[in-house]
C-alpha positions as CSV (number, residue, x, y, z in Angstrom):
1,X,23.1,27.2,8.0
2,X,22.0,26.5,4.5
3,X,20.6,23.3,3.1
4,X,20.6,21.5,-0.2
5,X,17.4,20.2,-1.9
6,X,16.4,17.0,-0.2
7,X,15.5,15.2,-3.4
8,X,16.8,14.5,-6.9
9,X,15.1,13.5,-10.1
10,X,16.8,11.0,-12.3
11,X,15.9,9.0,-15.4
12,X,17.5,5.6,-14.9
13,X,17.7,3.0,-17.7
14,X,16.3,0.4,-15.3
15,X,12.9,2.3,-15.4
16,X,12.9,2.9,-19.2
17,X,14.2,6.5,-18.6
18,X,11.0,7.5,-16.8
19,X,11.6,10.3,-14.3
20,X,12.1,8.9,-10.8
21,X,12.1,11.3,-7.8
22,X,14.2,10.1,-4.9
23,X,13.8,11.7,-1.5
24,X,17.0,12.0,0.5
25,X,17.1,11.4,4.2
26,X,17.9,14.4,6.3
27,X,19.9,13.8,9.5
28,X,19.3,16.4,12.2
29,X,22.2,17.7,14.2
30,X,22.2,20.1,17.1
31,X,22.7,22.9,14.6
32,X,19.5,22.0,12.7
33,X,16.9,24.6,13.3
34,X,13.2,24.2,13.3
35,X,13.1,26.5,10.2
36,X,15.4,24.1,8.3
37,X,13.3,21.1,9.2
38,X,10.1,23.0,8.3
39,X,11.6,24.1,4.9
40,X,12.7,20.5,4.0
41,X,9.3,19.0,5.0
42,X,7.5,21.7,3.1
43,X,9.5,20.9,0.0
44,X,8.8,17.2,0.3
45,X,5.1,17.9,0.7
46,X,5.0,20.1,-2.4
47,X,6.7,17.4,-4.4
48,X,4.4,14.7,-3.2
49,X,1.4,16.8,-4.0
50,X,2.4,16.7,-7.7
51,X,1.6,13.0,-7.8
52,X,-2.0,12.1,-8.7
53,X,-1.5,8.4,-8.7
54,X,0.3,7.2,-5.6
55,X,-0.3,10.1,-3.1
56,X,-4.1,9.3,-2.7
57,X,-3.3,5.7,-2.0
58,X,-0.6,6.6,0.5
59,X,-2.9,9.0,2.3
60,X,-5.6,6.4,2.4
61,X,-3.2,3.9,3.9
62,X,-2.0,6.4,6.5
63,X,-5.6,7.1,7.6
64,X,-6.1,3.5,8.5
65,X,-3.4,3.6,11.1
């Protein structure tokens, strides 16, 4: 079972053509393996780590819960 990238980058006019990364939701089925889930989550983590502005804030908020 192969999978498609779980995100897309776009440059909408609404945001002055700034790059916006949109994470897609992945629905697991009985055919979804742990490897597929691991690969998708690893990809999302790698993308999130590219952000120096919002990721630290998000991690700080997550620690408070």
